[in-house]
N, C-alpha and C positions, 0 to 999 in steps of 0.2 A: 798428863790427865789421866786418872785411874779409870779403867773401864773393866767391868765384870759382866760376862753375858753368859748366863745359865742356859742350858737346854737339856731335853731329853725325859722330861717328865710327862706324866699322863696318867691314864686310867688303867688300873691293873688288879686282877683278882688276887685274893689272899693266896699266898705261896707263890706268886709270880715274880718276876725279875724285871728291873730296869737298869739302864747304865745313864748316869747323868754326866754331862760335859760342861766344862767352863772355859771359856776363852778369855784370856785376860791380856791387858796391855797397860803401860804406865806404871807398873809396879815392881819392876826388876825380879821378876818370877823366879829365876833360876836360885836365887840366893834367899829366897823367903820361904819360911814355914808357912803352909797353907793349909785351909781347913775348909769343911763342909759344915754347914749350919742349917737349922731347921726352924720354922716357927708354925705351930699349929693353931688353928683358931682359938683365940681366947687364951692362948699361953705365951709366955716369953720366949724368945728366941733361945735355942739350945746348941751347944756345940755337939756334932755328931761324930766328926772323926778328923784328925789332922796328920799332915805327913811332913817329915823333916825334908830340908833342902839338901842335906849332905848325903844321907844314905837311903833316902825314901822310906823310912821306917815309920808305919801308922799306928797311931793310937786311937781307941775307939770308946764311945759311951757304952757302958754295961749293956743298955738297950739294943745296941746293934752288934755288938761282938759277935764274931763267928757268921755273921749274915751279910755285913758290908765290908766292902775292900775299896780303900782310897789308894789312888795312884797319880803320877804326874808325869809329863813329858816336857821337860824343860826346854827342849829345841823348839817346841811348838808353843810353850807358855800356857799349856792347858792342864787342868786339873779333872780328874775323874772320880766317879763314885759308882762302883758295882754294887746292886742292892739285890740281894736274893732272898727268897724266903719272906717276901714281904708281907707285914701284918697291917691290919686296920690301924693301929696305933702309929704307924709310919706315915699316915697322911698328914701332909704339912707342905708349905711352901720351902723348898730348899735353896740354899745361897752358898756361894764360895766367896772366900775372902782369905786375905793374910790371916795368920794367927800370930796372937801374943797375949799375955796375961790380962792386958786391958782391952780385949776385943769387945766387952760389952759396950765401949764408949766409941766405937767405931760410928763414924758417921755416913761413910760412903759405902753403898751397898749396891749390888746389881738389882734387877727386877725379880730374880728369883724364877724356879720353875716348880709348877704345881704338881705334886705327886698325891693321887688319890688311890687308896686301896680300899676296894670294895666289890662285893658279890653282887 
């Protein structure tokens, strides 16, 4: 059974930082390419960052490049997202999940963690 539990969100001022964490089980984490996604109110879910299983190379959406860093701990089956210099447009519910080109069709998601960037 797939379990994805995101945490670490909250309310932060513009320019602030947050570190999100995702605890996983049931997905063979160590061999999966993983990703963080987000969904802002009234918008579709979008891919924020993904990380390979082999060498932990990260790839980022242009909107977060240079500000966000994705990382993973295969021993703990955990995924992380360090978010720095947050902007109001980063406000969204953040989700972790596997990554593949068919990710928009995934039906199994966690509850997500709310990130609100506001002064």
